[in-house]
Biopython code that builds the backbone (N, CA, C, O; Angstrom):
import numpy as np
from Bio.PDB.StructureBuilder import StructureBuilder

atoms = [
    (1, "UNK", "N", (38.679, -89.688, 29.599)),
    (1, "UNK", "CA", (38.452, -88.264, 29.777)),
    (1, "UNK", "C", (37.036, -88.068, 30.321)),
    (1, "UNK", "O", (36.085, -88.689, 29.844)),
    (2, "UNK", "N", (36.912, -87.222, 31.295)),
    (2, "UNK", "CA", (35.602, -86.930, 31.875)),
    (2, "UNK", "C", (35.033, -85.715, 31.177)),
    (2, "UNK", "O", (35.714, -84.700, 31.033)),
    (3, "UNK", "N", (33.799, -85.813, 30.747)),
    (3, "UNK", "CA", (33.148, -84.663, 30.132)),
    (3, "UNK", "C", (32.725, -83.679, 31.204)),
    (3, "UNK", "O", (32.644, -84.032, 32.381)),
    (4, "UNK", "N", (32.452, -82.435, 30.798)),
    (4, "UNK", "CA", (31.974, -81.429, 31.739)),
    (4, "UNK", "C", (30.723, -81.913, 32.441)),
    (4, "UNK", "O", (29.835, -82.507, 31.828)),
    (5, "UNK", "N", (30.667, -81.652, 33.726)),
    (5, "UNK", "CA", (29.486, -82.036, 34.488)),
    (5, "UNK", "C", (29.006, -80.834, 35.283)),
    (5, "UNK", "O", (29.661, -79.792, 35.326)),
    (6, "UNK", "N", (27.860, -80.999, 35.905)),
    (6, "UNK", "CA", (27.369, -79.932, 36.772)),
    (6, "UNK", "C", (28.375, -79.734, 37.890)),
    (6, "UNK", "O", (29.024, -80.688, 38.318)),
    (7, "UNK", "N", (28.509, -78.506, 38.365)),
    (7, "UNK", "CA", (29.431, -78.224, 39.454)),
    (7, "UNK", "C", (29.047, -79.067, 40.655)),
    (7, "UNK", "O", (27.902, -79.056, 41.105)),
    (8, "UNK", "N", (30.023, -79.794, 41.160)),
    (8, "UNK", "CA", (29.806, -80.622, 42.327)),
    (8, "UNK", "C", (29.167, -81.963, 42.029)),
    (8, "UNK", "O", (28.979, -82.768, 42.941)),
    (9, "UNK", "N", (28.830, -82.221, 40.779)),
    (9, "UNK", "CA", (28.191, -83.494, 40.449)),
    (9, "UNK", "C", (29.211, -84.614, 40.527)),
    (9, "UNK", "O", (30.393, -84.420, 40.239)),
    (10, "UNK", "N", (28.757, -85.740, 40.903)),
    (10, "UNK", "CA", (29.611, -86.917, 40.984)),
    (10, "UNK", "C", (29.947, -87.409, 39.593)),
    (10, "UNK", "O", (29.130, -87.309, 38.678)),
    (11, "UNK", "N", (31.147, -87.940, 39.431)),
    (11, "UNK", "CA", (31.525, -88.545, 38.159)),
    (11, "UNK", "C", (30.552, -89.669, 37.837)),
    (11, "UNK", "O", (30.212, -89.891, 36.675)),
    (12, "UNK", "N", (30.114, -90.363, 38.851)),
    (12, "UNK", "CA", (29.211, -91.482, 38.649)),
    (12, "UNK", "C", (27.858, -91.009, 38.123)),
    (12, "UNK", "O", (27.145, -91.781, 37.482)),
    (13, "UNK", "N", (27.495, -89.758, 38.381)),
    (13, "UNK", "CA", (26.235, -89.211, 37.908)),
    (13, "UNK", "C", (26.387, -88.535, 36.544)),
    (13, "UNK", "O", (25.394, -88.179, 35.908)),
    (14, "UNK", "N", (27.629, -88.361, 36.100)),
    (14, "UNK", "CA", (27.894, -87.680, 34.842)),
    (14, "UNK", "C", (28.180, -88.702, 33.754)),
    (14, "UNK", "O", (28.520, -89.851, 34.035)),
    (15, "UNK", "N", (28.038, -88.267, 32.513)),
    (15, "UNK", "CA", (28.438, -89.135, 31.414)),
    (15, "UNK", "C", (29.949, -89.085, 31.321)),
    (15, "UNK", "O", (30.549, -88.016, 31.434)),
    (16, "UNK", "N", (30.560, -90.228, 31.118)),
    (16, "UNK", "CA", (32.010, -90.227, 30.944)),
    (16, "UNK", "C", (32.394, -91.255, 29.900)),
    (16, "UNK", "O", (31.653, -92.195, 29.613)),
    (17, "UNK", "N", (33.545, -91.051, 29.355)),
    (17, "UNK", "CA", (34.020, -91.955, 28.317)),
    (17, "UNK", "C", (34.476, -93.268, 28.937)),
    (17, "UNK", "O", (34.697, -93.353, 30.145)),
    (18, "UNK", "N", (34.612, -94.270, 28.115)),
    (18, "UNK", "CA", (34.994, -95.589, 28.605)),
    (18, "UNK", "C", (36.472, -95.674, 28.957)),
    (18, "UNK", "O", (36.942, -96.733, 29.373)),
    (19, "UNK", "N", (37.214, -94.586, 28.800)),
    (19, "UNK", "CA", (38.644, -94.620, 29.098)),
    (19, "UNK", "C", (38.929, -94.545, 30.590)),
    (19, "UNK", "O", (40.070, -94.768, 30.996)),
    (20, "UNK", "N", (37.952, -94.243, 31.413)),
    (20, "UNK", "CA", (38.162, -94.192, 32.854)),
    (20, "UNK", "C", (38.021, -95.607, 33.406)),
    (20, "UNK", "O", (37.000, -96.270, 33.224)),
    (21, "UNK", "N", (39.068, -96.044, 34.079)),
    (21, "UNK", "CA", (39.060, -97.406, 34.603)),
    (21, "UNK", "C", (38.171, -97.500, 35.835)),
    (21, "UNK", "O", (37.856, -96.496, 36.473)),
    (22, "UNK", "N", (37.777, -98.718, 36.154)),
    (22, "UNK", "CA", (36.978, -98.953, 37.361)),
    (22, "UNK", "C", (37.762, -98.520, 38.594)),
    (22, "UNK", "O", (37.185, -98.008, 39.553)),
    (23, "UNK", "N", (39.078, -98.725, 38.568)),
    (23, "UNK", "CA", (39.927, -98.319, 39.684)),
    (23, "UNK", "C", (39.867, -96.805, 39.885)),
    (23, "UNK", "O", (39.740, -96.319, 41.009)),
    (24, "UNK", "N", (39.961, -96.068, 38.773)),
    (24, "UNK", "CA", (39.921, -94.603, 38.865)),
    (24, "UNK", "C", (38.572, -94.112, 39.361)),
    (24, "UNK", "O", (38.498, -93.188, 40.171)),
    (25, "UNK", "N", (37.505, -94.734, 38.871)),
    (25, "UNK", "CA", (36.174, -94.329, 39.310)),
    (25, "UNK", "C", (35.926, -94.645, 40.779)),
    (25, "UNK", "O", (35.128, -93.972, 41.432)),
    (26, "UNK", "N", (36.601, -95.660, 41.302)),
    (26, "UNK", "CA", (36.438, -96.043, 42.706)),
    (26, "UNK", "C", (37.200, -95.118, 43.651)),
    (26, "UNK", "O", (36.954, -95.120, 44.857)),
    (27, "UNK", "N", (38.117, -94.334, 43.108)),
    (27, "UNK", "CA", (38.928, -93.445, 43.926)),
    (27, "UNK", "C", (38.088, -92.331, 44.531)),
    (27, "UNK", "O", (37.206, -91.788, 43.866)),
    (28, "UNK", "N", (38.358, -91.982, 45.806)),
    (28, "UNK", "CA", (37.635, -90.843, 46.389)),
    (28, "UNK", "C", (37.917, -89.542, 45.638)),
    (28, "UNK", "O", (37.120, -88.606, 45.698)),
    (29, "UNK", "N", (39.042, -89.480, 44.936)),
    (29, "UNK", "CA", (39.368, -88.278, 44.166)),
    (29, "UNK", "C", (38.430, -88.090, 42.978)),
    (29, "UNK", "O", (38.284, -86.978, 42.471)),
    (30, "UNK", "N", (37.803, -89.154, 42.540)),
    (30, "UNK", "CA", (36.897, -89.067, 41.399)),
    (30, "UNK", "C", (35.485, -88.669, 41.808)),
    (30, "UNK", "O", (34.632, -88.443, 40.949)),
    (31, "UNK", "N", (35.236, -88.583, 43.080)),
    (31, "UNK", "CA", (33.879, -88.284, 43.539)),
    (31, "UNK", "C", (33.389, -86.939, 43.027)),
    (31, "UNK", "O", (32.252, -86.826, 42.568)),
    (32, "UNK", "N", (34.236, -85.918, 43.100)),
    (32, "UNK", "CA", (33.847, -84.586, 42.636)),
    (32, "UNK", "C", (35.024, -83.954, 41.903)),
    (32, "UNK", "O", (35.844, -83.282, 42.530)),
    (33, "UNK", "N", (35.127, -84.155, 40.585)),
    (33, "UNK", "CA", (36.272, -83.629, 39.844)),
    (33, "UNK", "C", (36.405, -82.118, 39.951)),
    (33, "UNK", "O", (37.500, -81.584, 39.776)),
    (34, "UNK", "N", (35.301, -81.414, 40.239)),
    (34, "UNK", "CA", (35.376, -79.973, 40.409)),
    (34, "UNK", "C", (36.316, -79.623, 41.554)),
    (34, "UNK", "O", (37.027, -78.620, 41.487)),
    (35, "UNK", "N", (36.329, -80.446, 42.614)),
    (35, "UNK", "CA", (37.225, -80.197, 43.744)),
    (35, "UNK", "C", (38.684, -80.249, 43.315)),
    (35, "UNK", "O", (39.508, -79.480, 43.809)),
    (36, "UNK", "N", (39.004, -81.160, 42.393)),
    (36, "UNK", "CA", (40.376, -81.256, 41.901)),
    (36, "UNK", "C", (40.758, -80.008, 41.122)),
    (36, "UNK", "O", (41.877, -79.511, 41.252)),
    (37, "UNK", "N", (39.832, -79.497, 40.311)),
    (37, "UNK", "CA", (40.117, -78.272, 39.554)),
    (37, "UNK", "C", (40.301, -77.100, 40.516)),
    (37, "UNK", "O", (41.203, -76.281, 40.342)),
    (38, "UNK", "N", (39.441, -77.027, 41.526)),
    (38, "UNK", "CA", (39.544, -75.953, 42.507)),
    (38, "UNK", "C", (40.903, -76.008, 43.220)),
    (38, "UNK", "O", (41.541, -74.975, 43.422)),
    (39, "UNK", "N", (41.332, -77.189, 43.593)),
    (39, "UNK", "CA", (42.638, -77.342, 44.251)),
    (39, "UNK", "C", (43.767, -76.935, 43.317)),
    (39, "UNK", "O", (44.729, -76.294, 43.740)),
    (40, "UNK", "N", (43.651, -77.306, 42.051)),
    (40, "UNK", "CA", (44.697, -76.952, 41.089)),
    (40, "UNK", "C", (44.781, -75.447, 40.896)),
    (40, "UNK", "O", (45.874, -74.880, 40.911)),
    (41, "UNK", "N", (43.638, -74.796, 40.713)),
    (41, "UNK", "CA", (43.639, -73.343, 40.501)),
    (41, "UNK", "C", (44.162, -72.625, 41.746)),
    (41, "UNK", "O", (44.916, -71.658, 41.632)),
    (42, "UNK", "N", (43.772, -73.086, 42.915)),
    (42, "UNK", "CA", (44.272, -72.488, 44.156)),
    (42, "UNK", "C", (45.787, -72.607, 44.236)),
    (42, "UNK", "O", (46.469, -71.665, 44.640)),
    (43, "UNK", "N", (46.315, -73.769, 43.850)),
    (43, "UNK", "CA", (47.767, -73.981, 43.847)),
    (43, "UNK", "C", (48.451, -73.042, 42.869)),
    (43, "UNK", "O", (49.476, -72.443, 43.197)),
    (44, "UNK", "N", (47.890, -72.906, 41.664)),
    (44, "UNK", "CA", (48.488, -72.023, 40.664)),
    (44, "UNK", "C", (48.555, -70.594, 41.165)),
    (44, "UNK", "O", (49.584, -69.933, 41.025)),
    (45, "UNK", "N", (47.460, -70.108, 41.749)),
    (45, "UNK", "CA", (47.447, -68.729, 42.239)),
    (45, "UNK", "C", (48.421, -68.542, 43.392)),
    (45, "UNK", "O", (49.096, -67.516, 43.482)),
    (46, "UNK", "N", (48.492, -69.533, 44.275)),
    (46, "UNK", "CA", (49.435, -69.461, 45.387)),
    (46, "UNK", "C", (50.878, -69.494, 44.899)),
    (46, "UNK", "O", (51.776, -68.977, 45.562)),
    (47, "UNK", "N", (51.096, -70.109, 43.729)),
    (47, "UNK", "CA", (52.434, -70.184, 43.134)),
    (47, "UNK", "C", (52.727, -68.970, 42.253)),
    (47, "UNK", "O", (53.701, -68.969, 41.500)),
    (48, "UNK", "N", (51.888, -67.940, 42.346)),
    (48, "UNK", "CA", (52.062, -66.688, 41.614)),
    (48, "UNK", "C", (51.903, -66.810, 40.105)),
    (48, "UNK", "O", (52.492, -66.032, 39.354)),
    (49, "UNK", "N", (51.112, -67.781, 39.655)),
    (49, "UNK", "CA", (50.757, -67.830, 38.238)),
    (49, "UNK", "C", (49.833, -66.645, 37.992)),
    (49, "UNK", "O", (48.903, -66.410, 38.765)),
    (50, "UNK", "N", (50.079, -65.909, 36.937)),
    (50, "UNK", "CA", (49.262, -64.730, 36.636)),
    (50, "UNK", "C", (47.812, -65.137, 36.417)),
    (50, "UNK", "O", (47.526, -66.183, 35.833)),
    (51, "UNK", "N", (46.911, -64.304, 36.890)),
    (51, "UNK", "CA", (45.481, -64.601, 36.836)),
    (51, "UNK", "C", (44.982, -64.922, 35.426)),
    (51, "UNK", "O", (44.222, -65.879, 35.275)),
    (52, "UNK", "N", (45.370, -64.175, 34.385)),
    (52, "UNK", "CA", (44.875, -64.532, 33.046)),
    (52, "UNK", "C", (45.304, -65.940, 32.609)),
    (52, "UNK", "O", (44.532, -66.653, 31.967)),
    (53, "UNK", "N", (46.517, -66.331, 32.951)),
    (53, "UNK", "CA", (46.997, -67.671, 32.597)),
    (53, "UNK", "C", (46.234, -68.742, 33.370)),
    (53, "UNK", "O", (45.806, -69.742, 32.793)),
    (54, "UNK", "N", (46.063, -68.533, 34.670)),
    (54, "UNK", "CA", (45.328, -69.500, 35.492)),
    (54, "UNK", "C", (43.877, -69.594, 35.013)),
    (54, "UNK", "O", (43.314, -70.688, 34.956)),
    (55, "UNK", "N", (43.273, -68.462, 34.671)),
    (55, "UNK", "CA", (41.892, -68.453, 34.199)),
    (55, "UNK", "C", (41.754, -69.241, 32.902)),
    (55, "UNK", "O", (40.821, -70.029, 32.744)),
    (56, "UNK", "N", (42.675, -69.030, 31.984)),
    (56, "UNK", "CA", (42.613, -69.750, 30.704)),
    (56, "UNK", "C", (42.746, -71.254, 30.917)),
    (56, "UNK", "O", (42.000, -72.036, 30.327)),
    (57, "UNK", "N", (43.692, -71.658, 31.757)),
    (57, "UNK", "CA", (43.893, -73.088, 32.020)),
    (57, "UNK", "C", (42.689, -73.713, 32.703)),
    (57, "UNK", "O", (42.389, -74.886, 32.483)),
    (58, "UNK", "N", (41.994, -72.938, 33.532)),
    (58, "UNK", "CA", (40.838, -73.461, 34.266)),
    (58, "UNK", "C", (39.549, -73.369, 33.466)),
    (58, "UNK", "O", (38.530, -73.940, 33.853)),
    (59, "UNK", "N", (39.595, -72.648, 32.346)),
    (59, "UNK", "CA", (38.385, -72.474, 31.552)),
    (59, "UNK", "C", (37.464, -71.401, 32.105)),
    (59, "UNK", "O", (36.259, -71.416, 31.858)),
    (60, "UNK", "N", (38.042, -70.465, 32.858)),
    (60, "UNK", "CA", (37.280, -69.359, 33.438)),
    (60, "UNK", "C", (37.642, -68.071, 32.722)),
    (60, "UNK", "O", (38.646, -68.001, 32.013)),
    (61, "UNK", "N", (36.817, -67.054, 32.914)),
    (61, "UNK", "CA", (37.221, -65.703, 32.590)),
    (61, "UNK", "C", (37.974, -65.158, 33.798)),
    (61, "UNK", "O", (37.808, -65.667, 34.906)),
    (62, "UNK", "N", (38.786, -64.146, 33.606)),
    (62, "UNK", "CA", (39.552, -63.578, 34.719)),
    (62, "UNK", "C", (38.623, -63.047, 35.802)),
    (62, "UNK", "O", (38.922, -63.176, 36.989)),
    (63, "UNK", "N", (37.490, -62.446, 35.405)),
    (63, "UNK", "CA", (36.562, -61.908, 36.400)),
    (63, "UNK", "C", (36.014, -63.012, 37.305)),
    (63, "UNK", "O", (35.913, -62.828, 38.518)),
    (64, "UNK", "N", (35.664, -64.144, 36.726)),
    (64, "UNK", "CA", (35.159, -65.271, 37.522)),
    (64, "UNK", "C", (36.270, -65.824, 38.406)),
    (64, "UNK", "O", (36.053, -66.112, 39.583)),
    (65, "UNK", "N", (37.449, -65.968, 37.838)),
    (65, "UNK", "CA", (38.580, -66.489, 38.604)),
    (65, "UNK", "C", (38.842, -65.637, 39.843)),
    (65, "UNK", "O", (39.009, -66.169, 40.941)),
    (66, "UNK", "N", (38.879, -64.329, 39.670)),
    (66, "UNK", "CA", (39.180, -63.456, 40.803)),
    (66, "UNK", "C", (38.057, -63.444, 41.829)),
    (66, "UNK", "O", (38.311, -63.304, 43.026)),
    (67, "UNK", "N", (36.815, -63.591, 41.371)),
    (67, "UNK", "CA", (35.697, -63.631, 42.303)),
    (67, "UNK", "C", (35.699, -64.923, 43.120)),
    (67, "UNK", "O", (35.526, -64.894, 44.338)),
    (68, "UNK", "N", (35.891, -66.039, 42.452)),
    (68, "UNK", "CA", (35.812, -67.345, 43.109)),
    (68, "UNK", "C", (37.045, -67.630, 43.961)),
    (68, "UNK", "O", (36.941, -68.215, 45.039)),
    (69, "UNK", "N", (38.210, -67.213, 43.470)),
    (69, "UNK", "CA", (39.456, -67.586, 44.130)),
    (69, "UNK", "C", (40.139, -66.429, 44.857)),
    (69, "UNK", "O", (41.329, -66.511, 45.161)),
    (70, "UNK", "N", (39.406, -65.358, 45.137)),
    (70, "UNK", "CA", (40.003, -64.193, 45.795)),
    (70, "UNK", "C", (40.663, -64.565, 47.116)),
    (70, "UNK", "O", (41.694, -63.996, 47.476)),
    (71, "UNK", "N", (40.084, -65.505, 47.832)),
    (71, "UNK", "CA", (40.655, -65.896, 49.131)),
    (71, "UNK", "C", (42.022, -66.553, 48.972)),
    (71, "UNK", "O", (42.814, -66.574, 49.914)),
    (72, "UNK", "N", (42.300, -67.091, 47.784)),
    (72, "UNK", "CA", (43.603, -67.733, 47.554)),
    (72, "UNK", "C", (44.711, -66.709, 47.388)),
    (72, "UNK", "O", (45.878, -67.009, 47.644)),
    (73, "UNK", "N", (44.358, -65.506, 46.963)),
    (73, "UNK", "CA", (45.380, -64.483, 46.759)),
    (73, "UNK", "C", (45.341, -63.426, 47.852)),
    (73, "UNK", "O", (46.141, -62.491, 47.850)),
    (74, "UNK", "N", (44.409, -63.577, 48.785)),
    (74, "UNK", "CA", (44.313, -62.657, 49.912)),
    (74, "UNK", "C", (45.515, -62.877, 50.833)),
    (74, "UNK", "O", (45.976, -64.007, 50.998)),
    (75, "UNK", "N", (46.014, -61.811, 51.422)),
    (75, "UNK", "CA", (47.122, -61.933, 52.360)),
    (75, "UNK", "C", (48.492, -61.861, 51.712)),
    (75, "UNK", "O", (49.497, -62.131, 52.369)),
    (76, "UNK", "N", (48.552, -61.509, 50.459)),
    (76, "UNK", "CA", (49.839, -61.421, 49.765)),
    (76, "UNK", "C", (50.281, -59.977, 49.587)),
    (76, "UNK", "O", (51.071, -59.663, 48.697)),
    (77, "UNK", "N", (49.763, -59.102, 50.443)),
    (77, "UNK", "CA", (50.081, -57.681, 50.332)),
    (77, "UNK", "C", (51.584, -57.419, 50.468)),
    (77, "UNK", "O", (52.142, -56.604, 49.734)),
    (78, "UNK", "N", (52.227, -58.101, 51.392)),
    (78, "UNK", "CA", (53.663, -57.911, 51.588)),
    (78, "UNK", "C", (54.470, -58.291, 50.360)),
    (78, "UNK", "O", (55.405, -57.584, 49.983)),
    (79, "UNK", "N", (54.116, -59.390, 49.742)),
    (79, "UNK", "CA", (54.802, -59.836, 48.523)),
    (79, "UNK", "C", (54.576, -58.814, 47.412)),
    (79, "UNK", "O", (55.511, -58.442, 46.702)),
    (80, "UNK", "N", (53.333, -58.364, 47.264)),
    (80, "UNK", "CA", (53.020, -57.387, 46.217)),
    (80, "UNK", "C", (53.770, -56.076, 46.446)),
    (80, "UNK", "O", (54.293, -55.484, 45.502)),
    (81, "UNK", "N", (53.823, -55.627, 47.689)),
    (81, "UNK", "CA", (54.532, -54.379, 48.001)),
    (81, "UNK", "C", (56.013, -54.498, 47.666)),
    (81, "UNK", "O", (56.607, -53.569, 47.118)),
    (82, "UNK", "N", (56.603, -55.629, 47.992)),
    (82, "UNK", "CA", (58.007, -55.859, 47.670)),
    (82, "UNK", "C", (58.262, -55.824, 46.176)),
    (82, "UNK", "O", (59.257, -55.256, 45.727)),
    (83, "UNK", "N", (57.379, -56.420, 45.410)),
    (83, "UNK", "CA", (57.540, -56.429, 43.954)),
    (83, "UNK", "C", (57.372, -55.039, 43.370)),
    (83, "UNK", "O", (58.081, -54.671, 42.434)),
    (84, "UNK", "N", (56.445, -54.263, 43.909)),
    (84, "UNK", "CA", (56.247, -52.886, 43.427)),
    (84, "UNK", "C", (57.491, -52.052, 43.719)),
    (84, "UNK", "O", (57.965, -51.313, 42.856)),
    (85, "UNK", "N", (58.013, -52.172, 44.928)),
    (85, "UNK", "CA", (59.222, -51.419, 45.278)),
    (85, "UNK", "C", (60.398, -51.825, 44.391)),
    (85, "UNK", "O", (61.177, -50.979, 43.952)),
    (86, "UNK", "N", (60.516, -53.116, 44.137)),
    (86, "UNK", "CA", (61.607, -53.594, 43.275)),
    (86, "UNK", "C", (61.468, -53.040, 41.847)),
    (86, "UNK", "O", (62.452, -52.623, 41.237)),
    (87, "UNK", "N", (60.234, -53.042, 41.326)),
    (87, "UNK", "CA", (60.009, -52.510, 39.986)),
    (87, "UNK", "C", (60.296, -51.014, 39.906)),
    (87, "UNK", "O", (60.826, -50.531, 38.905)),
    (88, "UNK", "N", (59.943, -50.281, 40.967)),
    (88, "UNK", "CA", (60.181, -48.834, 40.982)),
    (88, "UNK", "C", (61.654, -48.499, 41.084)),
    (88, "UNK", "O", (62.080, -47.440, 40.623)),
    (89, "UNK", "N", (62.444, -49.387, 41.681)),
    (89, "UNK", "CA", (63.872, -49.094, 41.851)),
    (89, "UNK", "C", (64.691, -49.421, 40.619)),
    (89, "UNK", "O", (65.884, -49.118, 40.582)),
    (90, "UNK", "N", (64.095, -50.023, 39.619)),
    (90, "UNK", "CA", (64.850, -50.375, 38.390)),
    (90, "UNK", "C", (64.916, -49.242, 37.420)),
    (90, "UNK", "O", (65.510, -49.379, 36.350)),
]
sb = StructureBuilder()
sb.init_structure("model")
sb.init_model(0)
sb.init_chain("A")
sb.init_seg("    ")
for serial, (resi, resn, name, xyz) in enumerate(atoms, 1):
    if name == "N":
        sb.init_residue(resn, " ", resi, " ")
    sb.init_atom(name, np.array(xyz, "f"), 0.0, 1.0, " ", f" {name:<3s}", serial, name[0])
structure = sb.get_structure()
C-alpha cells in the first residue's frame, strides 16, 4: 500500500510500505500515483457516478471534486436535458 504523498510526487520519493514489489515500483504507472487517481475519478464522472459518491471514493469534498474535474463533466448538457425531460414526464 502506498501512503499519501505530495501531489505529483514520485512513489520513489515517498515513503511506502514493503508490500510494493520491485516490479510494481519499476512500472511507469507507479511514477505518479496521483495520475492514476485522476484517471479513475475522470472515468467515474464520465460513467455518470454521482459527484458525492465519486468525491467520497477519491477522498475529496464535492466542492473540490467539481472544481478539479469540471472539464470531465463539461459537454453533457444534452444528456442532462434528456434526463430532466424524462423526470418531468413521470
